[in-house]
C-alpha positions, 0 to 999 in steps of 0.5 A, a space after each residue: 668214578 670220583 678221584 680218590 685223593 691221597 690223605 696227605 696231599 688233601 690234608 696239605 691242600 685244605 690247610 693251604 686253602 685256609 691261607 690262600 687270602 692270608 686270613 688270620 687264624 681267628 677267622 671262623 667260617 662255618 656252614 651253617 653259621 653259629 649262634 654265637 662265636 667268641 674268639 678269645 685270641 691265640 690258637 691250638 696246635 692240632 698236633 698236640 691233640 691225640 685222645 677223645 674221652 666221652 660218657 659211655 653212652 656217647 662213645 659210638 659217636 666219638 668213635 665215629 668222629 675219631 674215624 671221620 677225622 682220620 679218613 677226612 684229615 689223615 689225622 690219628 686220634 685214640 679214645 680214652 677214658 680220662 684226661 683227654 685232650 678232646 673231652 665230652 661232657 653231659 650237661 643236663 640244663 642244654 637244650 635239644 640238639 644244643 652244644 658248647 664247644 670250647 677250644 682252650 690252649 691245652 685241650 678242647 671240651 665239648 658240652 651237650 645235653 643229648 647225642 645230636 648236640 655232641 654230634 653237631 659239636 663234632 661237625 663244627 670241630 671238624 670244619 675248624 680242623 679242616 680249615 686250619 691255619 698252618 695246623 692251628 685253629 683259634 681259641 674260642 667258645 662257640 654256643 649253638 643250637 638250631 632255629 628249627 627242630 626239622 631240617 631235612 632233604 626229600 630223596 625221590 628213590 622211586 624214579 631212580 633207584 640209589 644203592 645203599 652205599 649212595 644213600 649212606 654218602 648222602 646221609 654223611 653229606 647231611 650230617 656235616 651241614 647239620 640236617 637231621 632228616 632223610 625223607 626217602 620217597 619209596 613209592 610212585 608210579 615208576 617203581 615200588 622200592 620197599 620189600 614187603 614181606 607179605 606182598 613179594 610181588 610188589 617188588 617184583 612186578 612193581 619194578 619191572 620194565 620189559 624194555 629196560 632190563 637193566 633198570 628192572 628189580 632194584 629195590 630195598 630189602 628190610 635188612 638194607 633199610 634197617 642197616 640204613 636207619 642205624 647208620 643214619 641214627 649214628 650220624 644224627 640223621 632221621 630216616 622218614 619212609 614214604 609210601 605214597 597213596 591213594 594216588 601214584 600208585 601205578 607200580 602198586 597196581 601192577 602187582 595187585 590189579 584188584 586194588 583199582 576201580 579198573 581192570 588190570 593190567 598196569 604197568 610202571 615205567 621208567 623215566 627213560 621211556 618216552 611219554 607217549 609209550 607210558 601206559 594208563 599213567 593217569 589211572 594210578 589211584 587206589 580204589 576208595 571203596 574196596 575194603 581190601 585196599 585198607 587191608 593192604 595198606 595196614 600191612 604196609 604200615 605195619 612193616 614200615 614201622 618194623 623197620 623205621 624208628 622214626 615217629 613219623 610215617 609218610 603216607 604221601 596223599 598228593 595229586 589225587 585224580 578223581 576220574 576213576 571214582 566217578 565210574 566206580 560202584 564201589 566208590 560211588 556207593 561209599 560215597 552214597 553211604 558216607 553223604 559226601 558232596 564231592 568226590 574228593 571227600 573220598 581221599 578224605 575217607 582214605 586219609 582218616 582211616 590211614 591216619 588211625 592205622 599209623 596212630 594205632 602203632 604209636 606213630 604220626 602220619 605226614 602227608 602232602 598238604 593235600 591231605 588237608 584241602 577239606 580238614 581231613 587231617 587229624 590233629 596229630 598229623 603233620 603236613 609237608 607243604 609245597 604248594 602257593 609258595 608255602 603260604 596259604 596252605 601253611 596258614 590254613 594249616 596252623 589255624 587248624 592246629 596242625 604241624 607243618 614242614 615247609 618245602 615250597 617248590 620255589 625255592 625248595 624243589 632242587 629238582 629244578 635247575 639254578 635258573 629258576 632256584 639259585 642258591 641266593 633265592 633259597 638263602 633269602 627264603 623265610 619258612 615262616 609265612 609273615 601273617 602267621 600269628 606268634 602264638 602259632 609259629 611253633 608249628 612250623 617245624 622246619 622245612 626241607 629241600 625236595 629232590 624229585 629224580 625224573 632227571 637225575 640219574 647218577 649220585 653225582 647229579 644228586 650232589 650237583 642239584 643239592 650243593 651248594 643250594 643245601 648248604 644255604 637252606 642248612 643255614 636258613 633252617 639253623 640260624 635265627 633270621 636276623 643273623 642271615 647274612 648272604 654276602 658272608 654265606 657265598 664267601 663261606 660256600 666258595 672258601 668250602 671248595 676243599 672241603 666239598 672235595 674232601 667230602 667227594 661232593 660233586 657241587 655246582 661251581 656257577 652261582 653268582 654273588 649277586 643276591 638276585 633271581 628272576 621272578 616272572 610277571 602276570 604279563 608277557 615281556 616285550 620282545 627284544 625285537 618285533 618277532 614271533 615265537 613258534 615251538 613245539 615244546 610245552 612251557 611251564 605256565 610262568 615261564 612261557 617262550 617269550 622270555 627266551 627272546 625279551 632281552 633279558 639274560 636273567 629270565 627264562 623259558 622253561 618246559 615242564 618235561 622231558 622232550 623228543 628228537 625233533 622238538 623245536 624252539 624257533 624265533 621269527 623276526 618281522 624284519 630281515 636282519 644281517 647276522 654275524 654272531 648267535 648265542 643261546 644261553 641255557 641254565 647251565 646247571 643242568 637244563 641245557 641240550 646236549 644234542 641240538 642243532 642251530 639253523 637260520 633262514 632268510 625267509 622262515 621257510 627254508 633252513 640251513 644249519 650253522 652250528 650245534 650245542 656242545 655236550 656242555 650245553 654251549 652254543 654260540 655260532 660265529 659266521 660271516 654276516 648272512 640275512 637272517 629272519 628265523 633262527 631254529 634250535 632243533 633236538 637231534 636226540 631225546 632230552 631227558 630233562 627239562 629245558 631252560 632257555 635264558 636268552 637267545 642273542 642275535 648280533 647284528 653286523 656292524 657293516 649293516 649299521 654303517 
């Protein structure tokens, strides 16, 4: 439970924090940075602000601003129809989401051409107020607008469930950093979270785990989702739903096994279940030759369009295996009828059918980049590009005149720890591939962070993985490329400590100011000393075990999955060494063990325990100089996360060196 901070105390802390370095009132620190800031000299006393006025169509968002200022700053404002201290005006000539904010001696004037522009101006004003210097903010003029129209976050609600209240917290946070899309991944192998009137079993059988009853049954009703859509819209955030098909459908098949090429039963699984106890995980695809599949898909799309106001419906389409189709009479018959040459074309058939279902309802389909591998996407479809660092498939898509949202797993997958995707790496990222022709760059609509939640189980962990990286991404997507400044960015993040607390964001505070990160090479690195490495742990291809013992604390070994009790990682040196200190450095943002022992051996055969990892994932053993040939890390419990080992450091005794 997050600590509730008394408003008066918080307001004082926010004011004092802004003066901590004795900066002048003219210092303007915003996230994301504004396009143009002109500081005029002088300041405005916040105590002189009492009223807000706005055109009738913006009264609702103005009332929300009044409420936010009260809850976040403890300052009371009232709405009035004329002569207000904070005046909102409509300007027809302003671009989408643009705003003009003028802080004058006697009042504040906000101008915008649409509601989102007003919302962004309110956010900027709140950030200024929360950093006021002795209750005063600088007189200034801010002209601002975003570089990209799509600035979002994908949150996985299938692998772990987030309550409506938690999603509202996330929406509040996105709005505060001028992000305007929340993409909800509602279905996967692990669970079907979307209630569908025509198929009530989807949220019963699609969320049922006999071995984990406390995790069973969690889903969103239509009422829940409509409430979220309205809540988000008032804060300038669009919710885009995703139902993942025709792969990742185990939870759907649990309720409707007749949609598979194979007989049932099927069973969804929570990520808490050990991998060897999960059933039929790679038989999760729909039968493309079964006409009932399309009737069900059409019904589901119809209900999505009834719930969500977004012009976009995301239909997934990633990581679809074809092995079931090769043995299925219905799929083989369709394959022959359509004159196909490879099994993957069956997915293309499905893509075209569901795209038409979405379009006939006046919406546009989004899919993961695989849907266009063979050019199946319609010109109206949009792709979320996550593979190949976002370059190759981005180029193919825009050459096909398709709009794209860029979210390559490096650096936009925020379920990876900060060792792999640090904030500096996120900030250095450029969404538009350098080989995109200038007349095609308009097809790059923006980007998003993706937070898959296999190993993220609480709202606090959601925030820990998102922030401060999401601040960096918000700026990448908002400011012009030439205005990016890492030194300024990291200082602004650090200065926002009390703002994070005011927003109740449990952010990761361990980021370095250095603009550097590890880039794996094509060949294995030399080890710190001659040795061999033995491990029961699988590794991500580009982060092999050798990186854990190469003498470089920036590089790291990483596993792709969770680990089980008894898994081990061992370094065996060629020579016996007299060791007095062992340190094991891990990714301290999340991918560290909390239940693991450290063992040593003088012969590589007989081991003795000399220490353990702390609950914070720290491991250091200081001991009497001892002969060591092998050091072994052994997990003493299931590890429900990836593991990243930066470096195993063996300090030799000075006695040996004499």
